[in-house]
C-alpha positions, 0 to 999 in steps of 0.5 A: 499500500501507499502509506508502507511504500512511505514508510519504506522510503522514510526508513531508507533515507533515515539510512543513509542519513545515519550512514553519512553521519557515521562517515562525516564524523569519522571524517571529522575525527580523521582531520582531529588527529591531524590537528593534532599532530600538527601542533604537536609537531611544535615540539620537534627539534627541527634540525632532527626532524626537519621533513616533519616539522615542515607539517606544521605549515599545513596548520591553517588548511587543517584548522579550517578543515576543522572549523568546516566540520564544527559548521557543517555538525549545526546543519546535518547533525547537531548532536555531533558538534561536540566533538570539533569542539571537544578537539579544538578545545584540547589544543586552544593555545595552539590555535591563540598562539597562531591568530590570537585575539587582540580585537582593539589591543595595544602593543604591551610593553612585554610585547615584541613585534617583529617585521619580516620582508622580502625586500627583493632587493628593494627593487621599486622603491628607489623612487619611494622612498619618502612612502618607504620611511613611512612605512618603516615608522608605522610598524614600529616594529621590535624587530626587522628581518631582510631577506634579499637585502643585496647594498646599494643606495637604497640600503645605504639609506635604510641602514642610516634611516633605521640607525638614527632611530635606534636599531642595530645591524645585523648582517649575513649574505644578504639576510638583515636583522634590525634590532632595537635590542643590542644583539649579541651575537650573530653567525650563519645557521648551518642549512640542513 
């Protein structure tokens, strides 16, 4: 009869929905295991585990994947919402280290502001030195790390500009660190 067909269809739909929820739960658990693994790589010394510690670069992608599961459970099966909440809660400190929530916060006395920039030999800066000077002032950084700084007129200007503001310089093979703090020692790192 017609009512039995409707019941069978409803049962089939419930079975499919339940199977889909279980597959999604399994995928969510795998995503959480990936998140925990990526967070765990911070405890490994890169000098000994260089290949494994590169997995830490996947942190934003894995975190985003877990956030997607958080929102999916709201629509698919809200009873499993606790899985991503608990899983991300266990690594909350890593999440806050990666992307701290500092709404309206000012740089505190104990905060350290670092700017890293591949200056590409200051290509395209020659004719915009005033804009460049304003940009450096606006950063108000404690440490500035420039890559591919290879000398020349612009580098001389940057050195002079920053030394007038109390920055110390350490340079090696195109890598330069300007620091508001004393540089006690500098050396070239050994490549792995």
